[in-house]
C-alpha positions, 0 to 999 in steps of 0.5 A, spaced: 822 565 745 826 562 750 832 562 746 831 569 744 831 571 752 837 567 754 842 572 752 838 578 755 838 574 762 845 572 761 846 580 761 842 581 767 846 576 771 853 579 768 851 586 770 849 584 777 856 581 778 859 587 775 855 591 780 857 587 786 864 587 784 864 595 784 860 596 790 865 591 794 871 595 791 868 602 792 866 600 800 873 597 801 876 603 798 872 608 802 873 604 809 881 604 808 881 611 806 876 614 811 875 609 817 869 605 819 865 611 822 858 613 822 858 615 815 862 609 813 857 605 817 851 608 813 855 607 806 856 600 808 848 599 809 847 603 803 851 598 799 848 592 802 841 595 800 843 597 793 846 590 792 840 587 795 835 591 791 838 590 784 838 582 786 830 582 787 829 584 780 827 577 777 821 577 782 819 584 780 811 584 777 812 586 770 806 590 769 806 595 775 809 601 777 813 597 781 819 596 776 819 604 775 819 606 782 824 600 783 829 603 778 828 610 780 830 608 787 836 605 785 838 611 781 837 615 787 841 611 792 847 610 787 847 618 786 847 619 794 853 614 795 856 617 789 855 624 793 859 621 799 864 617 796 865 619 789 868 612 787 861 609 787 860 613 781 862 606 777 856 603 780 851 607 775 853 603 769 849 597 771 844 601 774 843 605 768 841 599 764 836 597 769 833 604 769 833 603 761 830 597 761 824 599 766 822 606 764 819 609 758 825 611 754 825 618 754 824 618 762 830 613 762 834 618 758 832 623 763 834 619 769 840 617 767 842 624 765 841 627 772 845 621 775 851 623 770 850 630 772 851 628 780 857 624 778 860 629 774 859 634 780 861 629 785 868 628 781 869 636 780 868 637 788 874 633 790 878 635 784 884 640 786 883 643 779 878 643 773 879 637 769 875 637 762 875 629 763 871 629 769 865 632 765 867 628 758 868 621 761 861 621 765 857 624 759 861 619 754 859 613 759 852 615 759 852 616 751 855 609 750 850 606 755 844 609 752 846 607 745 848 600 747 841 599 750 838 602 745 841 598 740 840 591 744 833 593 745 831 594 738 835 588 736 831 584 741 824 587 738 826 586 731 828 578 733 821 578 737 817 580 731 821 576 726 819 570 731 812 572 731 812 572 723 815 566 723 810 563 727 805 566 724 807 563 717 808 556 720 801 556 722 799 559 715 803 553 712 801 548 716 793 550 715 795 550 707 798 543 708 792 541 711 788 544 706 792 541 701 792 534 704 784 534 705 784 536 697 788 530 695 784 526 699 778 528 696 781 527 689 783 520 691 776 518 694 773 521 688 778 517 683 777 510 687 769 511 688 769 513 680 773 507 678 770 502 683 763 503 686 761 507 680 763 502 675 759 497 678 753 501 679 754 503 671 754 495 670 748 494 674 744 500 670 746 497 663 744 490 665 738 492 668 736 496 662 737 491 657 733 486 661 727 491 662 727 491 654 727 484 653 723 482 659 717 479 655 721 477 648 727 474 651 725 472 658 731 467 659 736 473 657 733 478 661 733 473 667 741 472 666 742 479 665 738 480 672 742 475 675 749 478 673 746 485 675 745 481 682 752 479 682 755 486 680 751 489 685 754 484 690 761 486 688 759 493 688 757 492 696 764 489 697 768 495 694 764 500 698 766 496 704 773 496 702 773 503 701 770 504 708 775 500 711 781 504 708 778 510 710 777 507 717 784 504 718 791 506 717 795 502 712 802 500 714 807 502 710 810 494 711 803 492 708 804 488 701 800 485 696 803 478 693 803 477 686 798 472 686 793 476 689 794 482 685 794 478 678 787 475 681 784 482 682 786 484 675 783 477 672 777 479 676 776 486 673 777 483 666 771 478 668 767 483 671 767 487 665 760 486 662 761 488 655 762 484 648 770 485 649 774 479 651 779 481 656 786 477 656 792 478 662 799 477 660 804 478 666 812 479 664 818 479 668 819 476 675 813 478 679 815 481 686 810 483 692 808 491 691 805 496 696 797 496 698 797 503 695 801 501 689 797 495 687 790 498 688 792 504 683 794 498 678 787 495 679 783 502 679 787 504 673 785 497 669 778 498 672 777 505 669 781 503 662 776 497 661 770 501 663 772 506 657 774 500 652 767 497 654 762 503 654 765 508 650 770 505 645 766 499 643 772 494 643 772 487 641 779 485 644 783 488 650 790 486 652 792 487 659 800 487 660 803 487 667 811 488 666 816 487 672 823 490 671 828 491 676 826 498 678 819 499 676 812 495 674 808 497 668 801 496 666 799 497 659 792 496 657 791 496 649 784 495 646 782 495 639 776 500 639 774 506 635 779 511 639 779 518 640 782 525 640 786 524 647 788 532 647 781 534 646 778 529 651 783 531 657 782 538 655 774 537 656 775 533 663 780 539 666 775 544 664 769 540 667 773 539 673 775 547 674 768 549 673 766 544 678 762 539 673 760 532 675 760 529 669 760 521 669 765 521 664 769 527 667 774 523 672 777 517 668 783 519 664 784 525 668 784 520 674 789 516 671 794 521 671 793 524 678 793 517 681 800 516 678 803 523 680 801 522 687 805 515 687 811 518 684 809 514 677 808 516 670 802 515 665 801 515 658 795 515 654 795 514 646 790 513 641 788 515 634 781 515 631 779 508 628 786 505 631 784 503 638 787 506 645 793 504 649 793 506 657 800 505 660 802 507 667 808 505 671 811 506 678 817 505 681 818 499 686 821 499 693 822 507 694 818 512 699 813 514 693 809 508 694 807 510 701 807 517 701 
């Protein structure tokens, strides 16, 4: 808005400068031609009042009758000076802009028209013969002044309206961005809880269920399952603390996870899988430190894929392959389970999400795809019924996507 008002303020300054020059020139001209008598003193006094009155415009109250009375007074003063000394007629141009800027448009046009009639009559009074130019000139100047002001006023209002709409649009966009950010964060939390705490609680439930069935017939196995459930619940509590820590603190973009830490976490995920499948981790390529979010995404993907392999696929063996290349890191998880129809399951999960469903199995595969999109990576799920499943994710290394 300040940039919008700057040209208007500069115009006011130039109009004031022009008025001062015209008043001084007209005053000097009158004194040189008619001398400094009583009328001359009155004209000089009126000239001073005109300049001073125009100069107080910046300090006039905006919402009051004062600006209207001020502009009409200036116009009357110019008219009076013009009647006595017609050379003051040129001072009507800056005063006309002041009138147009303070009075309602119709009243301003009427006031300017009366002022032009007075100027025309004053010039005709001192003319030795009838001169049509003395009529056309003031009328033309009045018309140009009114049209120029009208064009400037409309342009100024149009620009102000455009700025208001741009500000409103920016506010709407900022609100939408905040809403989208909140939705993305909720989706991320949903995926993280599903792939961490949810999997641990699911394991605890299954272990306690098995222990309950064999409590009397297989007491030793039941006790072992209970102890394993206790360990799983402890690890689940640790995962909850990690989630709370991530929510309550900002992870710096410079925070990196060492290769050994990432490999240890992946091994731990494999060891914590409580199904019958044997989980093996293989690392290819030259390992490099990865960002906190990227490492967490790899671990979460491994946890979710292993849970699916143990719970749904009935797999006996699972191979996790972590591959480092110059520009990306890739995790492939291959199981020898019963497989499934990928398109049908993904479509069912998407439909459940749109319908607001809360299926325990409704976030796994879709969560893999959503997670890699957030981090600028890619994902692929390949499976055929009876031929196992391969879940693959890959992420670029060392690009801004990792910490967005």
